[in-house]
C-alpha positions as a printed NumPy array, in Angstrom:
array([[  0.054,  -0.016,  -0.035],
       [  1.465,   3.287,  -1.018],
       [  2.256,   5.674,   1.974],
       [ -0.574,   8.263,   2.75 ],
       [  0.027,  11.781,   1.894],
       [  0.695,  14.341,   4.663],
       [ -2.653,  16.059,   4.063],
       [ -4.532,  12.803,   4.351],
       [ -2.769,  11.755,   7.492],
       [ -3.736,  15.089,   9.178],
       [ -7.328,  14.668,   8.191],
       [ -7.43 ,  11.137,   9.472],
       [ -5.763,  12.199,  12.692],
       [ -8.299,  15.008,  13.095],
       [-11.031,  12.518,  12.665],
       [ -9.636,  10.205,  15.242],
       [ -9.165,  13.039,  17.739],
       [-12.825,  14.066,  17.042],
       [-14.096,  10.514,  18.267],
       [-11.617,  10.507,  21.078],
       [-13.137,  13.664,  22.513],
       [-16.536,  12.174,  22.298],
       [-15.204,   9.36 ,  24.429],
       [-14.95 ,   6.789,  21.563],
       [-11.545,   5.267,  21.854],
       [-11.557,   1.486,  21.756],
       [-12.252,   1.126,  17.852],
       [ -8.807,   2.718,  16.874],
       [ -6.594,   2.158,  19.764],
       [ -6.729,  -1.69 ,  19.355],
       [ -3.965,  -2.595,  16.773],
       [ -6.186,  -5.113,  15.024],
       [ -9.155,  -2.895,  14.654],
       [ -6.929,   0.024,  13.624],
       [ -5.392,  -2.183,  10.931],
       [ -8.751,  -3.175,   9.531],
       [ -9.919,   0.395,   9.691],
       [ -7.064,   1.357,   7.357],
       [ -6.907,  -1.621,   5.081],
       [-10.571,  -2.668,   4.666],
       [-12.076,   0.88 ,   5.182],
       [-15.116,  -0.196,   7.1  ],
       [-17.806,   2.437,   7.937],
       [-16.747,   4.516,  10.792],
       [-18.958,   4.315,  13.966],
       [-21.638,   6.886,  14.055],
       [-21.541,   9.333,  17.079],
       [-24.756,   9.064,  19.084],
       [-27.397,  11.892,  18.806],
       [-26.589,  13.28 ,  22.171],
       [-22.972,  14.09 ,  21.016],
       [-24.36 ,  17.008,  19.203],
       [-24.22 ,  19.007,  22.431],
       [-20.388,  18.836,  22.369],
       [-18.862,  21.788,  20.731],
       [-16.757,  20.099,  18.062],
       [-17.17 ,  20.238,  14.308],
       [-16.551,  17.005,  12.63 ],
       [-13.65 ,  17.199,  10.103],
       [-14.471,  15.877,   6.593],
       [-12.979,  12.495,   5.595],
       [-10.603,  12.34 ,   2.638],
       [-11.758,  11.16 ,  -0.664],
       [-10.514,   7.618,  -1.259],
       [-11.27 ,   4.858,  -3.579],
       [-13.988,   2.713,  -1.945],
       [-13.16 ,  -1.065,  -1.303],
       [-15.712,  -3.784,  -0.468],
       [-15.882,  -4.829,   3.102],
       [-14.346,  -8.35 ,   3.639],
       [-16.985, -11.018,   3.899],
       [-16.962, -12.934,   7.378],
       [-17.94 , -16.635,   6.847],
       [-19.49 , -18.57 ,   9.512],
       [-16.939, -19.999,  12.051],
       [-14.465, -17.369,  11.112],
       [-12.302, -16.116,  14.   ],
       [-12.431, -12.461,  12.75 ],
       [-14.519, -10.349,  14.982],
       [-16.37 ,  -7.061,  14.273],
       [-15.431,  -4.06 ,  16.049],
       [-17.322,  -3.489,  19.352],
       [-19.943,  -0.936,  19.173],
       [-19.091,   2.465,  20.657],
       [-20.59 ,   3.047,  24.084],
       [-23.514,   5.724,  24.199],
       [-22.648,   9.162,  25.228],
       [-24.899,   9.872,  28.424],
       [-24.991,  13.539,  29.533],
       [-26.051,  14.335,  33.121],
       [-29.488,  15.808,  33.431],
       [-29.901,  19.537,  33.878],
       [-31.044,  20.732,  37.31 ],
       [-34.551,  22.244,  37.213],
       [-34.589,  26.058,  37.275],
       [-35.692,  27.391,  40.836],
       [-39.159,  28.737,  40.859],
       [-39.546,  32.517,  41.517],
       [-42.125,  31.76 ,  44.035],
       [-40.418,  28.677,  45.828],
       [-39.588,  30.999,  48.921],
       [-43.14 ,  32.582,  49.079],
       [-45.389,  30.503,  51.101],
       [-48.932,  31.367,  52.216],
       [-48.718,  33.346,  55.52 ],
       [-51.54 ,  32.389,  57.986],
       [-53.454,  35.451,  58.933],
       [-51.832,  37.67 ,  56.286],
       [-53.794,  40.69 ,  55.348],
       [-53.621,  43.347,  52.517],
       [-52.934,  45.96 ,  55.169],
       [-50.026,  43.859,  56.523],
       [-48.635,  43.405,  53.02 ],
       [-48.73 ,  47.125,  52.302],
       [-46.943,  47.762,  55.65 ],
       [-44.267,  45.33 ,  54.705],
       [-43.825,  46.908,  51.328],
       [-43.264,  50.244,  52.983],
       [-41.599,  53.11 ,  51.206],
       [-39.976,  50.496,  49.027],
       [-36.249,  50.882,  47.733],
       [-35.797,  47.214,  46.909],
       [-35.109,  48.006,  43.145],
       [-34.054,  50.893,  41.023],
       [-37.558,  51.856,  40.058],
       [-38.005,  53.748,  43.41 ],
       [-35.6  ,  56.369,  41.987],
       [-37.895,  57.683,  39.491],
       [-41.377,  56.88 ,  40.794],
       [-43.873,  59.558,  42.29 ],
       [-46.047,  57.107,  44.074],
       [-46.134,  53.302,  44.991],
       [-49.116,  51.923,  43.18 ],
       [-50.273,  49.062,  45.367],
       [-53.79 ,  48.033,  44.241],
       [-57.385,  49.137,  44.03 ],
       [-60.697,  47.354,  44.534],
       [-62.51 ,  44.841,  46.684],
       [-60.283,  42.903,  49.032],
       [-62.669,  40.018,  49.018],
       [-63.236,  39.839,  45.216],
       [-63.707,  36.731,  43.292],
       [-61.897,  38.214,  40.373],
       [-58.486,  39.85 ,  40.142],
       [-56.957,  41.641,  37.322],
       [-53.244,  41.604,  37.133],
       [-51.497,  44.036,  34.742],
       [-47.871,  44.897,  33.878],
       [-46.881,  48.092,  35.843],
       [-48.116,  51.624,  36.438],
       [-48.115,  54.298,  33.651],
       [-47.685,  58.071,  34.001],
       [-51.432,  58.54 ,  35.168],
       [-51.082,  55.756,  37.586],
       [-47.796,  56.991,  39.017],
       [-49.368,  60.453,  39.475],
       [-52.538,  59.289,  41.254],
       [-51.234,  56.031,  42.966],
       [-53.915,  53.934,  41.564],
       [-53.751,  51.192,  38.903],
       [-55.427,  51.464,  35.482],
       [-56.826,  55.019,  35.638],
       [-55.448,  56.225,  32.341],
       [-56.788,  55.424,  28.744],
       [-56.143,  51.671,  29.177],
       [-57.875,  52.034,  32.591],
       [-60.903,  53.418,  31.253],
       [-61.153,  50.596,  28.595],
       [-60.68 ,  48.139,  31.372],
       [-63.636,  49.765,  33.247],
       [-65.715,  49.168,  30.154],
       [-64.687,  45.589,  29.986],
       [-65.652,  45.169,  33.612],
       [-69.032,  46.838,  33.034],
       [-69.531,  44.684,  30.02 ],
       [-69.267,  41.704,  32.275],
       [-72.117,  42.885,  34.431],
       [-69.771,  43.966,  37.246],
       [-68.326,  47.335,  38.662],
       [-64.732,  48.321,  39.193],
       [-65.354,  48.154,  42.999],
       [-66.461,  44.492,  42.664],
       [-62.875,  43.338,  41.405],
       [-59.413,  43.742,  42.573],
       [-56.806,  45.314,  40.237],
       [-53.062,  45.311,  40.798],
       [-49.758,  44.913,  38.868],
       [-46.638,  42.828,  38.621],
       [-44.546,  45.786,  39.729],
       [-45.664,  48.606,  42.096],
       [-43.61 ,  51.474,  40.672],
       [-43.647,  52.952,  37.173],
       [-40.856,  51.7  ,  34.736],
       [-39.236,  54.81 ,  33.074],
       [-40.797,  55.66 ,  29.758],
       [-43.344,  52.693,  30.387],
       [-40.858,  50.184,  29.446],
       [-41.324,  46.621,  30.444],
       [-40.241,  45.615,  33.985],
       [-36.947,  44.009,  34.073],
       [-36.076,  40.635,  35.59 ],
       [-34.494,  41.951,  38.835],
       [-37.364,  44.342,  39.372],
       [-39.93 ,  41.535,  38.998],
       [-38.029,  39.389,  41.332],
       [-38.066,  42.066,  44.045],
       [-41.774,  43.008,  43.597],
       [-43.553,  39.793,  42.642],
       [-43.603,  38.34 ,  46.256],
       [-45.82 ,  41.122,  47.349],
       [-48.18 ,  40.274,  44.443],
       [-48.093,  36.711,  45.248],
       [-49.093,  37.494,  48.911],
       [-51.884,  39.671,  47.616],
       [-53.227,  36.848,  45.376],
       [-52.883,  34.254,  48.27 ],
       [-54.586,  36.588,  50.798],
       [-57.601,  37.403,  48.508],
       [-57.936,  33.81 ,  47.157],
       [-60.054,  34.588,  44.12 ],
       [-61.939,  32.249,  42.004],
       [-60.345,  33.705,  38.841],
       [-57.17 ,  35.583,  38.015],
       [-57.076,  37.313,  34.754],
       [-53.595,  38.358,  33.42 ],
       [-53.61 ,  41.405,  31.356],
       [-50.796,  41.168,  28.818],
       [-47.811,  38.952,  28.317],
       [-45.754,  40.411,  31.245],
       [-48.296,  39.51 ,  33.89 ],
       [-49.022,  35.966,  32.312],
       [-45.374,  35.2  ,  31.854],
       [-44.488,  36.206,  35.339],
       [-47.186,  34.077,  37.169],
       [-46.808,  31.151,  34.85 ],
       [-42.933,  31.461,  34.777],
       [-42.801,  30.937,  30.925],
       [-41.189,  32.805,  28.081],
       [-43.811,  31.576,  25.586],
       [-45.851,  34.306,  23.803],
       [-49.276,  35.022,  25.186],
       [-50.924,  34.028,  21.879],
       [-49.906,  30.487,  22.522],
       [-52.091,  30.172,  25.731],
       [-54.399,  33.152,  25.543],
       [-57.956,  32.205,  26.229],
       [-57.091,  28.779,  27.812],
       [-57.746,  27.85 ,  31.456],
       [-54.565,  27.475,  33.405],
       [-53.787,  26.78 ,  37.026],
       [-51.905,  29.029,  39.456],
       [-51.477,  27.819,  42.961],
       [-55.017,  26.309,  42.938],
       [-56.737,  29.315,  41.295],
       [-58.089,  29.441,  37.848],
       [-55.941,  31.71 ,  35.6  ],
       [-56.933,  33.205,  32.278],
       [-54.516,  35.329,  30.122],
       [-55.746,  37.775,  27.654],
       [-54.483,  40.914,  25.912],
       [-53.771,  44.088,  27.799],
       [-56.225,  47.051,  27.292],
       [-53.263,  49.192,  26.035],
       [-52.849,  46.551,  23.247],
       [-56.513,  46.899,  22.43 ],
       [-56.278,  50.63 ,  22.1  ],
       [-53.659,  49.927,  19.31 ],
       [-55.371,  46.997,  17.932],
       [-59.24 ,  47.399,  18.273],
       [-59.857,  44.259,  16.025],
       [-58.531,  42.147,  19.12 ],
       [-61.417,  43.198,  21.211],
       [-63.472,  40.431,  19.93 ],
       [-60.944,  37.739,  21.125],
       [-60.843,  39.409,  24.599],
       [-64.536,  39.405,  24.783],
       [-64.617,  35.629,  24.278],
       [-61.969,  35.247,  27.074],
       [-64.155,  37.361,  29.457],
       [-67.228,  35.355,  28.539],
       [-65.385,  32.257,  29.801],
       [-64.645,  34.059,  33.067],
       [-68.156,  35.167,  33.461],
       [-69.35 ,  31.541,  33.159],
       [-67.011,  30.429,  35.955],
       [-68.282,  33.378,  38.097],
       [-71.895,  32.66 ,  37.423],
       [-72.573,  35.83 ,  35.573],
       [-75.137,  36.065,  32.722],
       [-73.788,  36.428,  29.234],
       [-75.994,  38.941,  27.418],
       [-76.02 ,  38.643,  23.744],
       [-74.6  ,  41.399,  21.634],
       [-72.895,  43.093,  24.744],
       [-69.094,  43.505,  24.636],
       [-66.439,  45.992,  25.644]])
């Protein structure tokens, strides 16, 4: 057999190092197997699927003239190379829940939660806020609306949903046959994010335990998440709201429904019909009469 060129030798060496890094060593370190691999050119072992997680790019094999594999007759002492062991990666640890450390507090009250929140400086939002926007509504409500965070009007008045989006929410509540004072309204964060941007992860982590205590204390029949931020926070998901909007989900034993935020409806009025369908499902659970032709 003529000697291999230097380029081919380098490519073969790179190929062998690739399999060695994957933990597959036996098929070429054994002299007999190595000889058959060069002389008979059998098919190289295929790396298991899990190996795709390893950050190596498999080098291409050199182009050579194919040779037929030798025929192994019955009774022959020639043995086939042993199959490469499967590469097993350790399972990833489950990500800790944002609410793992927040347990129901016996005898907790909304007044106590507000006192514990205090003149909050736990995150950077306190530097630009005017007022903490805690909540508004009925402390024994069967229905809670959870929004994203206060806007300019809410920051000025210290109440949630009092701007244009708040007026539309009031219309939605009235279309359900209820009044604003019948429900409870709050947000994921209690201080206005600058320029009405989305709350950031660290801000949500600092503020959401107070939201959770509010939900546990009131223990409503239904929680309606207004917008993606509220839904993703409570459900601890990055999925888009359109993937689960209008579906009944569970949150700590409460029925949860995610729907579009009133601010989104102001920009996209055609989505009102979808939100009305969601609210009708909520009405059915609350035992409210659905009147034909009436919508927000």
